[in-house]
C-alpha positions in Angstrom: 129.3 -0.3 125.0 129.9 -4.1 125.1 133.5 -4.8 126.2 135.7 -6.7 123.8 136.1 -10.3 124.9 139.4 -11.2 126.6 138.7 -14.9 126.5 137.7 -16.9 123.3 136.4 -20.5 123.6 136.7 -22.3 120.3 134.7 -25.4 119.6 135.3 -27.4 116.4 132.1 -29.3 115.4 131.0 -31.7 112.7 127.6 -33.2 112.9 127.4 -32.6 116.7 123.7 -31.8 117.1 123.3 -34.4 119.8 126.1 -33.2 122.1 126.6 -29.5 121.3 123.7 -28.0 123.2 124.7 -29.4 126.6 128.3 -28.4 125.9 127.3 -24.8 125.1 125.1 -24.7 128.3 128.2 -25.7 130.3 130.2 -23.0 128.5 127.6 -20.3 129.3 127.6 -21.2 133.0 131.5 -21.3 133.1 131.9 -18.1 131.1 129.4 -16.2 133.4 131.2 -17.5 136.5 134.5 -16.3 135.2 133.5 -12.6 135.4 135.5 -11.6 132.3 134.3 -10.6 128.8 134.2 -13.8 126.8 133.0 -15.2 123.5 132.3 -18.7 122.1 133.0 -19.6 118.4 131.7 -22.8 117.0 133.7 -23.8 113.9 131.2 -25.8 111.9 133.2 -28.1 109.7 130.8 -29.1 106.9 128.0 -30.4 109.1 124.8 -31.8 107.5 122.7 -31.7 110.6 121.5 -28.9 112.8 124.9 -28.2 114.4 125.1 -24.6 113.2 121.5 -23.8 114.2 122.0 -25.2 117.7 125.1 -23.1 118.0 123.3 -19.9 117.1 120.4 -20.8 119.3 122.8 -21.0 122.3 124.3 -17.6 121.4 127.6 -18.9 119.9 129.2 -17.2 116.9 129.4 -19.7 113.9 132.2 -19.9 111.6 131.6 -22.2 108.7 134.4 -24.1 107.1 135.1 -27.2 104.9 138.4 -28.5 106.2 138.1 -31.9 107.7 141.4 -31.5 109.6 141.0 -30.9 113.4 144.1 -28.8 113.8 143.2 -26.6 110.8 139.7 -26.2 112.1 140.9 -25.1 115.5 143.3 -22.7 113.8 140.5 -21.1 111.7 138.6 -20.5 115.0 141.6 -18.9 116.6 142.1 -16.6 113.7 138.4 -15.4 114.0 138.7 -15.1 117.8 138.9 -11.7 119.5 140.3 -12.7 122.9 143.9 -12.7 124.0 143.2 -15.9 125.9 142.2 -19.1 124.0 140.5 -22.2 125.0 139.9 -25.1 122.7 137.0 -27.4 123.7 135.5 -30.4 122.0 131.8 -30.4 121.1 131.1 -33.4 123.3 133.0 -32.0 126.4 131.3 -30.2 129.3 133.3 -27.4 130.9 132.9 -26.9 134.7 133.2 -23.4 135.9 136.1 -24.2 138.3 138.1 -25.6 135.4 137.7 -22.5 133.2 138.5 -20.2 136.2 141.7 -22.2 137.0 142.8 -22.0 133.4 142.3 -18.3 133.3 144.2 -17.8 136.6 147.0 -20.0 135.3 147.4 -17.8 132.3 147.1 -14.6 134.4 149.9 -15.9 136.6 152.3 -16.5 133.8 151.5 -19.9 132.3 151.6 -20.0 128.4 149.0 -22.7 128.3 148.0 -26.1 129.4 145.3 -28.7 129.8 143.1 -30.3 132.5 142.1 -33.7 133.9 139.6 -35.7 131.9 136.7 -37.6 133.3 134.5 -39.8 131.1 130.8 -40.0 131.6 129.2 -43.5 132.1 132.5 -45.3 131.5 132.6 -48.7 133.1 134.5 -52.1 133.0 137.9 -52.7 131.5 137.7 -49.7 129.2 137.5 -47.5 132.3 140.7 -48.8 133.6 142.4 -48.5 130.2 141.2 -44.9 129.9 142.5 -44.0 133.4 145.9 -45.6 132.6 146.1 -43.7 129.3 145.1 -40.4 130.9 147.8 -40.9 133.6 150.5 -41.5 131.0 149.4 -38.7 128.7 148.5 -36.0 131.2 150.7 -36.7 134.2 153.7 -38.5 132.9 154.2 -36.8 129.5 152.4 -33.7 130.6 150.5 -33.2 127.3 147.1 -31.6 127.1 144.1 -33.8 126.2 142.7 -32.8 122.9 139.2 -32.1 124.4 140.5 -29.1 126.4 143.6 -27.0 125.6 144.2 -23.4 126.6 146.8 -20.9 125.6 147.7 -17.3 125.6 147.3 -15.8 122.0 150.9 -14.7 122.2 152.3 -18.2 122.8 149.8 -19.7 120.4 150.9 -17.5 117.5 154.5 -17.9 118.5 154.3 -21.6 117.8 152.2 -21.2 114.7 149.1 -22.7 116.2 148.3 -26.4 115.6 150.4 -28.2 113.1 148.0 -28.9 110.2 150.1 -31.7 108.9 148.7 -34.0 111.6 145.3 -35.7 111.5 145.6 -36.9 115.1 147.7 -36.2 118.2 147.9 -32.6 117.2 147.4 -31.7 120.9 150.7 -33.7 121.7 152.7 -31.6 119.3 151.3 -28.2 120.3 151.8 -29.1 124.0 155.5 -29.8 123.2 155.8 -26.6 121.3 154.1 -24.5 124.0 156.4 -26.0 126.6 159.3 -24.3 124.8 157.6 -20.9 125.2 157.2 -21.1 129.0 155.3 -22.7 131.8 152.8 -25.3 130.6 150.4 -26.7 133.2 148.0 -29.6 133.6 145.3 -28.4 136.0 144.0 -30.5 138.9 140.5 -29.6 137.8 138.9 -31.7 135.0 136.5 -31.6 132.1 133.8 -34.1 131.5 133.8 -35.7 128.1 131.5 -38.2 126.3 132.4 -41.9 126.4 130.6 -42.4 123.0 133.8 -43.9 121.4 133.7 -46.7 124.0 130.1 -47.5 123.1 130.7 -47.3 119.3 134.1 -49.2 119.0 135.7 -52.3 120.4 138.3 -52.3 123.1 141.0 -53.6 120.6 140.2 -50.7 118.3 140.5 -48.2 121.0 143.8 -49.7 122.3 145.3 -49.6 118.8 144.4 -45.9 118.5 145.8 -45.1 122.0 149.2 -46.7 121.2 149.3 -45.0 117.8 148.6 -41.6 119.5 151.1 -42.1 122.3 153.9 -43.9 120.6 153.2 -43.4 116.9 155.8 -41.8 114.7 155.0 -38.6 113.0 154.4 -40.2 109.6 151.8 -42.5 111.1 149.8 -39.4 112.3 150.1 -37.4 109.0 147.6 -39.5 107.1 143.9 -39.8 107.7 144.0 -43.5 106.8 143.2 -45.5 109.9 142.0 -42.5 111.8 138.5 -42.5 110.6 137.3 -42.8 114.2 138.3 -39.1 114.6 136.7 -37.9 111.4 134.0 -40.2 110.1 132.8 -41.8 113.3 129.1 -42.5 113.6 127.2 -40.1 115.8 124.9 -41.1 118.7 121.3 -39.8 118.4 119.9 -40.7 121.8 
């Protein structure tokens, strides 16, 4: 008899055929190293490429949706998940074993949720400095989880109503604040490795504008998709 998963890793994905395979390989290694029953759910949000096929080829469970709202996509995955521990991982983010183990141990030791450090692959020049400064403010000063990696107990996640679906960006900021009201919320010393593709596809001024909007923007500025196309309709790299 196969034991029911205690941990569910939820990956929202829209046209992620280039990045998803490597991410799922890292999830497989981390899940096996954890030593607990686990599952992976790829929430396929209207992809027109091989995203769903790649997910199935790597052993993930695929949930097909047509939502186009990142918080709602994650919530759909959480509703389908079987585990009482939840991890939300972006499709272009690699999950080291030590980071997943540390997240699990934090929840087992009473944390309601949290995030991890973020490293960017192949990020150089001024953008690297800006990314480091933003990460310090977001993760260490404000103590909000980065959107590419968020974990929570199911009990705390359901108590706050999951991700607020009225936001099209910075939804991780608001769920971090909500989870803090439920109990101990931690930012791990361990990190995840995420793609620097936005730095290759967009100008520094565009990225700065989005960073300030995410960090300082009022709620109304984040409750419309207008101006946030980088998160929803961004081009995808193919090599």
